[in-house]
N, CA, C and O atoms as a MOPAC input file, in Angstrom:
PM7 MOZYME 1SCF
protein

 N     31.98000 1    21.46900 1    10.33300 1
 C     31.82600 1    21.47900 1    11.55300 1
 C     30.67600 1    21.97800 1    12.13600 1
 O     30.19400 1    23.02000 1    11.69200 1
 N     30.10700 1    21.33500 1    13.15600 1
 C     28.63400 1    21.85900 1    13.64800 1
 C     29.33100 1    22.76700 1    14.83300 1
 O     30.37500 1    22.67400 1    15.47900 1
 N     28.04500 1    23.84300 1    14.78400 1
 C     28.58700 1    24.60700 1    15.86800 1
 C     27.72000 1    24.13000 1    17.48300 1
 O     26.70600 1    23.43900 1    17.58600 1
 N     28.24800 1    24.54600 1    18.20400 1
 C     27.30000 1    24.39800 1    19.56900 1
 C     25.95500 1    24.14300 1    19.71300 1
 O     25.49800 1    23.05900 1    20.07500 1
 N     25.14900 1    25.37300 1    19.36500 1
 C     23.81900 1    25.54400 1    19.53200 1
 C     23.27500 1    24.46200 1    18.33700 1
 O     22.11400 1    24.06000 1    18.40300 1
 N     24.09800 1    24.04900 1    17.33500 1
 C     23.62100 1    23.35900 1    16.27100 1
 C     23.29000 1    21.74100 1    16.96800 1
 O     22.24700 1    21.10700 1    16.81000 1
 N     24.62800 1    21.26500 1    17.84900 1
 C     24.60200 1    19.82900 1    18.38600 1
 C     23.89100 1    20.48300 1    19.40700 1
 O     24.62400 1    21.38200 1    18.99500 1
 N     23.43800 1    20.79600 1    20.01500 1
 C     22.36100 1    21.03200 1    21.11200 1
 C     20.89700 1    20.75600 1    20.51400 1
 O     20.10400 1    19.94600 1    20.99400 1
 N     20.71700 1    21.38600 1    19.63400 1
 C     19.21900 1    21.09200 1    19.25400 1
 C     19.13000 1    19.97700 1    18.62400 1
 O     18.08000 1    19.34300 1    18.72200 1
 N     20.15400 1    19.50200 1    17.87100 1
 C     19.81100 1    18.24900 1    17.61500 1
 C     19.84800 1    16.96100 1    18.70600 1
 O     19.21800 1    15.95300 1    18.38500 1
 N     20.39300 1    16.97200 1    19.66800 1
 C     20.39800 1    16.20500 1    21.27000 1
 C     18.97700 1    16.82400 1    21.45200 1
 O     17.96500 1    16.16200 1    21.22000 1
 N     18.94800 1    17.89500 1    21.80300 1
 C     17.66700 1    18.05200 1    22.22100 1
 C     16.17400 1    17.51500 1    21.10300 1
 O     15.02400 1    17.46100 1    21.53700 1
 N     16.42000 1    17.30100 1    20.19300 1
 C     15.26800 1    16.92400 1    19.05100 1
 C     15.48700 1    14.86400 1    19.34700 1
 O     14.47100 1    14.17000 1    19.39300 1
 N     16.36600 1    14.46700 1    19.44600 1
 C     16.65700 1    13.21300 1    19.26300 1
 C     15.93300 1    12.58200 1    21.04700 1
 O     15.17300 1    11.65800 1    21.33800 1
 N     16.70700 1    13.71800 1    21.93900 1
 C     16.20600 1    13.16300 1    23.29100 1
 C     14.49100 1    13.26000 1    23.67300 1
 O     14.00000 1    12.56300 1    24.56200 1
 N     13.76400 1    14.14600 1    22.92700 1
 C     12.52100 1    14.42000 1    22.92700 1
 C     12.02300 1    12.96800 1    22.68500 1
 O     11.19100 1    12.52300 1    23.47600 1
 N     12.50500 1    12.11200 1    21.55400 1
 C     11.82400 1    11.17500 1    20.87300 1
 C     11.81200 1    10.13000 1    22.39800 1
 O     10.77400 1     9.50000 1    22.60400 1
 N     12.96300 1     9.99000 1    23.40000 1
 C     12.93200 1     9.25200 1    24.02300 1
 C     12.21700 1     9.32700 1    25.71500 1
 O     11.88300 1     8.50600 1    26.56900 1
 N     12.23000 1    10.80100 1    25.57200 1
 C     10.84700 1    11.26200 1    26.84000 1
 C      9.56000 1    10.48700 1    26.93800 1
 O      9.04800 1     9.84700 1    26.02000 1
 N      9.04900 1    10.63600 1    28.29500 1
 C      7.66400 1    10.06900 1    28.26400 1
 C      6.77700 1    11.05200 1    27.70700 1
 O      7.36500 1    12.11900 1    27.88600 1
 N      5.75900 1    11.26600 1    27.16800 1
 C      5.21500 1    12.14900 1    26.58000 1
 C      4.08700 1    12.42200 1    27.61500 1
 O      3.57500 1    11.35200 1    27.94400 1
 N      3.52700 1    13.48600 1    28.23700 1
 C      2.18300 1    13.93700 1    29.00000 1
 C      0.96500 1    13.58100 1    28.08500 1
 O      1.25100 1    13.44600 1    26.89600 1
 N     -0.38700 1    13.40100 1    28.44800 1
 C     -1.36000 1    12.42700 1    27.68300 1
 C     -2.16200 1    13.93400 1    28.22100 1
 O     -2.21200 1    14.45600 1    29.33500 1
 N     -2.60000 1    14.24200 1    27.21400 1
 C     -2.93500 1    15.71800 1    27.27900 1
 C     -4.96000 1    15.65700 1    26.91800 1
 O     -5.42700 1    14.87100 1    26.09300 1
 N     -5.64400 1    16.42600 1    27.55400 1
 C     -6.83000 1    16.27600 1    26.98200 1
 C     -7.30800 1    17.02400 1    25.19900 1
 O     -8.42700 1    16.91600 1    24.69800 1
 N     -6.17800 1    17.69500 1    24.59300 1
 C     -6.16400 1    17.32700 1    23.29700 1
 C     -5.81100 1    16.25600 1    22.51200 1
 O     -6.20600 1    15.93200 1    21.39200 1
 N     -4.72800 1    15.57200 1    23.51600 1
 C     -4.74100 1    14.07500 1    22.86500 1
 C     -5.86200 1    12.99600 1    22.71800 1
 O     -6.14100 1    12.20400 1    21.81800 1
 N     -6.47000 1    13.30300 1    24.10900 1
 C     -7.53500 1    12.53900 1    24.25300 1
 C     -8.87300 1    13.04400 1    22.88300 1
 O     -9.58100 1    12.26100 1    22.25000 1
 N     -8.84800 1    14.38200 1    22.78900 1
 C     -9.38000 1    14.61100 1    21.70000 1
 C     -9.39500 1    14.51500 1    20.71000 1
 O    -10.41400 1    14.68100 1    20.03900 1
 N     -7.95500 1    14.12500 1    20.11900 1
 C     -7.61400 1    13.94600 1    18.59300 1
 C     -7.85900 1    12.48000 1    18.55900 1
 O     -8.42500 1    12.10100 1    17.53400 1
 N     -7.51300 1    11.39300 1    19.60100 1
 C     -8.02400 1     9.99900 1    19.50200 1
 C     -9.52500 1     9.87400 1    19.47300 1
 O    -10.03100 1     9.26100 1    18.53300 1
 N    -10.13400 1    10.29400 1    20.22700 1
 C    -11.73400 1    10.31200 1    19.83000 1
 C    -12.38100 1    10.49700 1    18.84200 1
 O    -13.38200 1     9.85500 1    18.52200 1
 N    -11.61300 1    11.89600 1    17.91100 1
 C    -11.99700 1    12.11600 1    16.59000 1
 C    -11.17600 1    11.27900 1    15.27400 1
 O    -11.61600 1    11.19200 1    14.12700 1
 N     -9.85800 1    10.69300 1    15.78700 1
 C     -9.77100 1     9.28700 1    15.02300 1
 C    -10.78000 1     8.01100 1    15.11500 1
 O    -11.26700 1     7.34600 1    14.20000 1
 N    -10.90500 1     7.91300 1    16.29600 1
 C    -12.04300 1     6.98400 1    16.69500 1
 C    -13.31600 1     6.84000 1    15.92900 1
 O    -13.81600 1     5.79900 1    15.50300 1
 N    -13.91100 1     8.50600 1    15.79400 1
 C    -14.63000 1     8.52300 1    14.60900 1
 C    -14.98300 1     8.16500 1    13.36300 1
 O    -15.88400 1     7.51300 1    12.83400 1
 N    -13.76500 1     8.93700 1    12.94800 1
 C    -13.51800 1     8.99900 1    11.08900 1
 C    -13.05700 1     7.28600 1    10.80200 1
 O    -13.59700 1     6.69000 1     9.87000 1
 N    -12.46200 1     6.88000 1    11.30900 1
 C    -11.94800 1     5.29500 1    11.06900 1
 C    -12.43300 1     4.65500 1    10.49500 1
 O    -12.05400 1     4.45900 1     9.34000 1
 N    -13.51500 1     4.01500 1    11.02500 1
 C    -14.18800 1     2.85500 1    10.76400 1
 C    -14.90000 1     3.44300 1     9.24900 1
 O    -15.19200 1     2.50700 1     8.50400 1
 N    -15.14400 1     4.49700 1     8.82100 1
 C    -16.24800 1     5.52600 1     7.49700 1
 C    -15.28000 1     5.26200 1     6.51300 1
 O    -15.50200 1     4.82700 1     5.38300 1
 N    -13.72300 1     5.67500 1     7.22200 1
 C    -12.69000 1     5.65600 1     6.35300 1
 C    -12.55800 1     4.58800 1     5.49500 1
 O    -12.75900 1     4.51400 1     4.28300 1
 N    -12.08900 1     3.54100 1     6.52600 1
 C    -11.79000 1     2.06600 1     5.89100 1
 C    -12.94700 1     1.87500 1     5.15500 1
 O    -12.88700 1     2.24600 1     3.98200 1
 N    -13.86300 1     1.44800 1     5.49900 1
 C    -15.19100 1     0.83800 1     4.97000 1
 C    -15.38500 1     1.77300 1     3.44200 1
 O    -16.11100 1     1.33700 1     2.54800 1
 N    -14.82400 1     2.75500 1     3.33900 1
 C    -14.88600 1     3.80500 1     2.08200 1
 C    -13.91100 1     3.05300 1     1.38100 1
 O    -14.22600 1     2.32700 1     0.43800 1
 N    -12.73900 1     3.18400 1     1.78600 1
 C    -11.40000 1     2.70200 1     0.94000 1
 C    -11.67800 1     1.15400 1     0.61900 1
 O    -11.69000 1     0.80400 1    -0.56100 1
 N    -11.80500 1     0.61800 1     1.20700 1
 C    -12.14700 1    -0.90700 1     0.95200 1
 C    -13.16200 1    -1.19400 1     0.03200 1
 O    -12.81100 1    -1.70200 1    -1.03300 1
 N    -14.97100 1    -0.85400 1     0.32800 1
 C    -16.03400 1    -0.78100 1    -0.65300 1
 C    -15.34900 1    -0.46100 1    -1.78900 1
 O    -15.01300 1    -1.17900 1    -2.73200 1
 N    -15.19700 1     0.60100 1    -1.60400 1
 C    -14.91700 1     1.85400 1    -3.20500 1
 C    -14.05100 1     0.74000 1    -4.03200 1
 O    -14.50900 1     0.24700 1    -5.06200 1
 N    -12.57700 1     0.32000 1    -3.43600 1
 C    -12.18600 1    -0.44100 1    -3.80600 1
 C    -12.53000 1    -2.08700 1    -4.46500 1
 O    -12.14100 1    -2.48900 1    -5.56100 1
 N    -13.04800 1    -2.57500 1    -3.84000 1
 C    -13.86300 1    -3.83600 1    -4.41900 1
 C    -15.10100 1    -3.35400 1    -5.87400 1
 O    -15.18100 1    -3.85500 1    -6.99600 1
 N    -15.86300 1    -2.29000 1    -5.29000 1
 C    -16.62700 1    -1.81900 1    -6.50200 1
 C    -15.63600 1    -1.49800 1    -7.83000 1
 O    -15.75700 1    -2.13900 1    -8.87400 1
 N    -14.87400 1    -0.67400 1    -7.69700 1
 C    -13.68000 1    -0.57400 1    -8.83700 1
 C    -12.95200 1    -1.74700 1    -9.52200 1
 O    -12.67300 1    -1.55600 1   -10.70500 1
 N    -12.57400 1    -3.00400 1    -8.94700 1
 C    -12.64500 1    -3.87900 1    -9.41900 1
 C    -13.14400 1    -4.60200 1   -10.19400 1
 O    -12.65700 1    -5.07700 1   -11.22000 1
 N    -14.95800 1    -4.84000 1    -9.40100 1
 C    -15.96200 1    -5.26100 1    -9.72800 1
 C    -16.26700 1    -4.82700 1   -11.42500 1
 O    -16.44400 1    -5.49200 1   -12.44600 1
 N    -16.22100 1    -3.31100 1   -11.10900 1
 C    -16.51000 1    -2.37300 1   -12.27000 1
 C    -15.28800 1    -3.11400 1   -13.87600 1
 O    -15.60600 1    -3.43600 1   -15.02100 1
 N    -14.18400 1    -3.11600 1   -13.29500 1
 C    -13.07800 1    -3.39900 1   -14.07400 1
 C    -13.01800 1    -4.82800 1   -14.66400 1
 O    -12.30500 1    -5.19600 1   -15.59700 1
 N    -13.94700 1    -5.60600 1   -13.90800 1
 C    -13.94400 1    -7.31100 1   -14.09300 1
 C    -15.07900 1    -6.89600 1   -15.26100 1
 O    -14.88800 1    -7.25000 1   -16.42500 1
 N    -15.97900 1    -6.31600 1   -14.97800 1
 C    -17.50900 1    -6.15700 1   -16.48900 1
 C    -16.76800 1    -5.54200 1   -17.67300 1
 O    -17.11800 1    -5.93000 1   -18.78700 1
 N    -15.87100 1    -4.70900 1   -17.59500 1
 C    -15.43100 1    -3.86700 1   -18.74300 1
 C    -14.40300 1    -4.98500 1   -19.41300 1
 O    -14.56300 1    -5.29200 1   -20.59400 1
 N    -13.57100 1    -5.45500 1   -18.79700 1
 C    -12.71200 1    -6.75100 1   -19.27100 1
 C    -13.53600 1    -7.85300 1   -19.95600 1
 O    -13.11700 1    -8.34500 1   -21.00400 1
 N    -14.57800 1    -8.21800 1   -19.45900 1
 C    -15.04600 1    -9.39900 1   -19.78300 1
 C    -15.87800 1    -8.67400 1   -21.43300 1
 O    -15.95600 1    -9.34000 1   -22.46500 1
 N    -16.52200 1    -6.90800 1   -21.26900 1
 C    -16.88600 1    -7.00000 1   -22.74700 1
 C    -15.58500 1    -6.70600 1   -23.48600 1
 O    -15.45400 1    -7.25000 1   -24.58300 1
 N    -14.62300 1    -5.93800 1   -23.04800 1
 C    -13.79900 1    -5.15700 1   -24.00600 1
 C    -12.68700 1    -6.31000 1   -24.79500 1
 O    -12.18700 1    -6.04500 1   -25.88900 1
 N    -12.40700 1    -7.59100 1   -24.06200 1
 C    -11.21000 1    -8.59900 1   -24.32100 1
 C    -11.75100 1    -9.98300 1   -24.82900 1
 O    -12.95300 1   -10.25100 1   -24.82100 1
 N    -10.99100 1   -10.65100 1   -25.17500 1
 C    -11.52700 1   -11.91600 1   -25.65100 1
 C    -11.21100 1   -12.99700 1   -24.25300 1
 O    -11.21900 1   -14.22300 1   -24.36900 1
 N    -10.94800 1   -12.29200 1   -22.98100 1
 C    -11.03400 1   -13.31700 1   -21.77100 1
 C    -12.36000 1   -14.25400 1   -21.52400 1
 O    -12.36300 1   -15.17700 1   -20.71000 1
 N    -13.41800 1   -13.91400 1   -22.28900 1
 C    -14.22200 1   -14.75900 1   -22.62800 1
 C    -14.25900 1   -16.24000 1   -22.80700 1
 O    -14.78300 1   -17.24800 1   -22.33200 1
 N    -13.31700 1   -15.79600 1   -23.87000 1
 C    -13.24500 1   -17.44200 1   -24.62900 1
 C    -12.17400 1   -18.37100 1   -24.00700 1
 O    -11.84300 1   -19.50500 1   -24.35300 1
 N    -11.72700 1   -17.60900 1   -23.01600 1
 C    -10.86200 1   -18.72900 1   -22.05900 1
 C    -11.39900 1   -19.37400 1   -21.00700 1
 O    -11.05900 1   -20.47300 1   -20.56900 1
 N    -12.50000 1   -18.45100 1   -20.49900 1
 C    -13.27700 1   -18.41500 1   -19.43400 1
 C    -14.80200 1   -19.72200 1   -20.23500 1
 O    -15.62100 1   -20.35400 1   -19.56700 1
 N    -14.65700 1   -19.70500 1   -21.82900 1
 C    -15.56000 1   -20.76200 1   -21.99200 1
 C    -17.10100 1   -19.95200 1   -22.26800 1
 O    -18.19400 1   -20.51100 1   -22.36300 1
 N    -16.87700 1   -18.79300 1   -22.34100 1
 C    -18.47900 1   -17.79900 1   -22.18500 1
 C    -18.74300 1   -17.47900 1   -23.69600 1
 O    -18.06900 1   -16.61900 1   -24.26200 1
 N    -19.63300 1   -18.11000 1   -24.28400 1
 C    -19.69800 1   -17.83800 1   -25.38100 1
 C    -20.26500 1   -16.20400 1   -25.60300 1
 O    -19.66400 1   -15.45700 1   -26.37500 1
 N    -21.32100 1   -15.80700 1   -24.94300 1
 C    -21.16100 1   -14.18900 1   -25.25600 1
 C    -21.23400 1   -13.45300 1   -24.04900 1
 O    -22.29900 1   -13.33600 1   -23.44200 1
 N    -20.30500 1   -13.01400 1   -23.71100 1
 C    -19.56000 1   -11.96800 1   -22.78700 1
 C    -20.56000 1   -10.48100 1   -22.63300 1
 O    -20.88300 1    -9.86000 1   -21.62000 1
 N    -20.78200 1   -10.30500 1   -23.67000 1
 C    -21.73100 1    -8.83700 1   -23.66400 1
 C    -22.64400 1    -8.74400 1   -22.46800 1
 O    -22.45800 1    -7.79000 1   -21.71300 1
 N    -23.49400 1    -9.50300 1   -22.22200 1
 C    -24.77300 1    -9.22900 1   -21.08000 1
 C    -24.05200 1    -9.93300 1   -19.80200 1
 O    -24.82900 1   -10.21400 1   -18.88900 1
 N    -23.14200 1   -10.15200 1   -19.66700 1
 C    -22.49000 1   -11.05100 1   -18.26400 1
 C    -21.45900 1    -9.43100 1   -17.91800 1
 O    -21.62000 1    -8.97800 1   -16.78400 1
 N    -20.63700 1    -8.77200 1   -18.70400 1
 C    -20.04900 1    -7.74600 1   -18.71900 1
 C    -20.56000 1    -6.80000 1   -18.12400 1
 O    -20.29300 1    -6.37900 1   -16.99800 1
 N    -21.96400 1    -6.12200 1   -19.49900 1
 C    -22.27900 1    -5.27100 1   -18.88900 1
 C    -23.06500 1    -5.36700 1   -17.58000 1
 O    -23.25000 1    -4.29100 1   -17.01000 1
 N    -23.50200 1    -6.34200 1   -17.07100 1
 C    -24.50800 1    -6.35300 1   -16.07300 1
 C    -23.24300 1    -6.37400 1   -14.44400 1
 O    -23.36500 1    -5.73300 1   -13.40000 1
 N    -22.26800 1    -7.24500 1   -14.80000 1
 C    -21.25200 1    -7.06200 1   -13.88900 1
 C    -20.50800 1    -5.63000 1   -13.81700 1
 O    -19.92800 1    -5.36400 1   -12.76500 1
 N    -20.48900 1    -4.74000 1   -14.81600 1
 C    -20.03200 1    -3.50900 1   -14.81100 1
 C    -20.45900 1    -2.52700 1   -14.11300 1
 O    -19.91500 1    -1.63300 1   -13.46500 1
 N    -21.95500 1    -2.94600 1   -14.43400 1
 C    -22.94300 1    -1.90600 1   -13.55000 1
 C    -23.17800 1    -2.35000 1   -12.16000 1
 O    -23.47700 1    -1.51200 1   -11.30900 1
 N    -23.08300 1    -3.42700 1   -11.90500 1
 C    -23.21600 1    -3.99400 1   -10.33400 1
 C    -22.26400 1    -3.02800 1    -9.58300 1
 O    -22.46100 1    -2.50400 1    -8.48600 1
 N    -21.13800 1    -2.89400 1   -10.44300 1
 C    -19.54900 1    -2.19500 1    -9.95700 1
 C    -19.63800 1    -0.77400 1    -9.74100 1
 O    -19.31000 1    -0.15900 1    -8.72700 1
 N    -20.13200 1    -0.31400 1   -10.83900 1
 C    -20.79800 1     1.19700 1   -11.08600 1
 C    -21.76200 1     1.56600 1    -9.93900 1
 O    -21.66500 1     2.74200 1    -9.58900 1
 N    -22.53000 1     0.93700 1    -9.37900 1
 C    -23.65500 1     0.72700 1    -8.43300 1
 C    -22.65000 1     0.75100 1    -6.86600 1
 O    -22.91200 1     1.53600 1    -5.95400 1
 N    -21.83500 1     0.03700 1    -6.82200 1
 C    -21.11100 1    -0.28700 1    -5.63400 1
 C    -20.55900 1     1.28600 1    -5.56400 1
 O    -21.04100 1     1.90600 1    -4.61600 1
 N    -19.52200 1     2.13000 1    -6.50100 1
 C    -19.03100 1     3.15900 1    -6.78000 1
 C    -20.37700 1     4.18100 1    -6.51800 1
 O    -20.23600 1     5.03900 1    -5.64600 1
 N    -21.28100 1     4.13200 1    -7.02600 1
 C    -22.17400 1     5.38000 1    -6.54500 1
 C    -22.53900 1     5.32500 1    -5.16000 1
 O    -22.27600 1     6.35500 1    -4.54100 1
 N    -23.09700 1     4.36100 1    -4.48200 1
 C    -23.32300 1     4.31900 1    -3.34400 1
 C    -22.37200 1     4.30200 1    -2.01200 1
 O    -22.86800 1     4.16200 1    -0.89300 1
 N    -21.24300 1     4.42500 1    -2.18000 1
 C    -19.89000 1     4.07100 1    -1.40500 1
 C    -20.26300 1     5.40100 1    -0.96000 1
 O    -20.40500 1     5.49500 1     0.25900 1
 N    -20.51400 1     6.76200 1    -1.84300 1
 C    -19.85800 1     8.03200 1    -0.85600 1
 C    -20.98100 1     8.23400 1     0.36100 1
 O    -20.66400 1     8.61300 1     1.48800 1
 N    -22.55600 1     7.87200 1    -0.11500 1
 C    -23.54500 1     7.95300 1     0.89100 1
 C    -23.56900 1     6.86000 1     1.92600 1
 O    -24.07500 1     7.03500 1     3.03400 1
 N    -23.01300 1     5.72500 1     1.54600 1
 C    -22.95000 1     4.81500 1     3.08800 1
 C    -21.71300 1     5.57500 1     3.77800 1
 O    -21.87100 1     5.45500 1     4.99300 1
 N    -20.82800 1     6.13200 1     3.56900 1
 C    -19.69500 1     6.31500 1     4.23300 1
 C    -20.17800 1     7.73100 1     5.01800 1
 O    -19.74400 1     7.95300 1     6.14800 1
 N    -21.00400 1     8.58000 1     4.42500 1
 C    -21.73100 1     9.61200 1     5.14100 1
 C    -22.45300 1     9.11700 1     6.01800 1
 O    -22.37300 1     9.69200 1     7.10400 1
 N    -22.99500 1     8.43800 1     5.97600 1
 C    -23.84500 1     7.29300 1     6.66600 1
 C    -23.58200 1     6.95700 1     8.05700 1
 O    -24.05800 1     7.42000 1     9.09300 1
 N    -22.50900 1     5.83100 1     7.79900 1
 C    -21.49900 1     5.72700 1     8.83100 1
 C    -20.82500 1     6.74200 1     9.77000 1
 O    -20.92400 1     6.68700 1    10.99600 1
 N    -20.04800 1     7.78300 1     9.01300 1
 C    -19.98600 1     8.77400 1     9.72900 1
 C    -20.48700 1     9.54800 1    10.45500 1
 O    -19.86900 1     9.92200 1    11.45100 1
 N    -21.79100 1    10.02900 1    10.16400 1
 C    -22.72300 1    10.28300 1    10.73600 1
 C    -23.43600 1     9.91400 1    12.16900 1
 O    -23.75700 1    10.60600 1    13.13500 1
 N    -23.54300 1     8.46800 1    11.86400 1
 C    -24.06300 1     7.76500 1    12.86500 1
 C    -22.79600 1     7.80300 1    13.96900 1
 O    -23.00500 1     7.48700 1    15.14100 1
 N    -21.70500 1     8.14000 1    13.58600 1
 C    -20.64400 1     7.80400 1    14.55800 1
 C    -20.38300 1     8.87000 1    15.54500 1
 O    -20.17000 1     8.77000 1    16.75300 1
 N    -20.45600 1    10.15000 1    14.60800 1
 C    -20.70300 1    11.28200 1    14.71800 1
 C    -21.57000 1    11.38100 1    15.80400 1
 O    -20.95200 1    11.58800 1    16.84800 1
 N    -22.78600 1    11.30700 1    15.93800 1
 C    -24.09700 1    11.31900 1    16.74600 1
 C    -23.69900 1    10.68900 1    17.84500 1
 O    -24.05600 1    11.24300 1    18.88500 1
 N    -22.95200 1     9.51500 1    17.98500 1
 C    -22.19200 1     8.70400 1    18.97900 1
 C    -21.48600 1     9.23400 1    19.79000 1
 O    -21.78900 1     9.13000 1    20.97900 1
 N    -20.27900 1     9.99600 1    19.38000 1
 C    -19.39300 1    10.46600 1    19.93400 1
 C    -19.85500 1    12.02100 1    20.57200 1
 O    -19.23000 1    12.40300 1    21.56200 1
 N    -20.61100 1    12.64000 1    20.18100 1
 C    -20.71900 1    14.00800 1    19.66200 1
 C    -20.51700 1    14.94100 1    21.53700 1
 O    -19.72500 1    15.78400 1    21.95800 1
 N    -21.75900 1    14.15800 1    22.19700 1
 C    -21.45500 1    14.65000 1    23.86200 1
 C    -20.14400 1    14.59400 1    24.25000 1
 O    -19.61200 1    15.69200 1    24.41300 1
 N    -19.34300 1    13.42700 1    24.48300 1
 C    -17.69500 1    13.23500 1    24.75600 1
 C    -17.02600 1    14.46400 1    24.10800 1
 O    -16.64000 1    15.49600 1    24.65800 1
 N    -16.97100 1    14.02600 1    22.50000 1
 C    -15.83700 1    15.65500 1    22.07600 1
 C    -16.43900 1    16.52500 1    22.49800 1
 O    -15.63700 1    17.10300 1    23.23100 1
 N    -17.82200 1    17.29500 1    22.55300 1
 C    -17.85300 1    18.26900 1    22.69200 1
 C    -17.74300 1    18.69300 1    24.10600 1
 O    -17.62100 1    19.90600 1    24.28100 1
 N    -17.76200 1    17.92500 1    25.14800 1
 C    -17.67700 1    18.12200 1    26.53700 1
 C    -15.75000 1    18.71700 1    26.41200 1
 O    -15.30000 1    19.84000 1    26.64200 1
 N    -15.11300 1    17.62600 1    26.03100 1
 C    -13.68600 1    17.46400 1    26.10700 1
 C    -13.34200 1    18.98000 1    25.25600 1
 O    -12.84300 1    19.82000 1    26.00600 1
 N    -13.52800 1    19.41900 1    23.87400 1
 C    -13.48900 1    20.44300 1    23.02400 1
 C    -14.24200 1    21.96500 1    23.97900 1
 O    -13.97800 1    23.07000 1    23.50500 1
 N    -15.09000 1    21.90800 1    25.20600 1
 C    -15.20800 1    22.78700 1    25.75100 1
 C    -14.06100 1    23.19000 1    26.89400 1
 O    -13.57500 1    24.31800 1    26.96900 1
 N    -13.65800 1    21.91500 1    27.90300 1
 C    -12.89500 1    22.06000 1    28.59200 1
 C    -11.51900 1    22.25700 1    28.08900 1
 O    -10.62200 1    22.49300 1    28.89800 1
 N    -11.27000 1    22.17800 1    26.78800 1
 C     -9.49700 1    22.74500 1    26.23500 1
 C    -10.22900 1    24.07700 1    25.83600 1
 O     -9.42300 1    24.78400 1    26.44000 1
 N    -11.08700 1    24.96500 1    25.31700 1
 C    -11.44700 1    26.01800 1    25.12700 1
 C    -11.52700 1    27.15500 1    25.97000 1
 O    -11.17600 1    28.31200 1    25.74300 1
 N    -12.14800 1    26.54700 1    27.18700 1
 C    -12.36500 1    27.31700 1    28.46700 1
 C    -11.00600 1    27.43900 1    29.41200 1
 O    -10.88600 1    28.00900 1    30.49700 1
 N    -10.14300 1    26.80000 1    28.72900 1
 C     -8.98400 1    26.89200 1    29.86500 1
 C     -8.05600 1    28.31600 1    29.24900 1
 O     -7.06400 1    28.71600 1    29.85700 1

């Protein structure tokens, strides 16, 4: 059996899930920080995944007999070319991600700094 304190703790924990939360400046700062980072992260995940798939496709063309299934006589040049394209995509992913992130940081810097100053000044 649970004692009275455990029951009250569990009841309070459940109760807080249904209470209306106050929006604070810290919440606004977190939302703004996420607004800065999310587009760059989404780009990096999607572009990086596509680059990996393209590179894998090139490797498959070179190392398997999929070329005969696709009626391609010599898959080596095509496979190497496709693989290199995927490799280049993977290599430029990080610099492009940083460029997007830095551009968004510049765009929202003043607002983020103003909110953080108000929070730290309290």
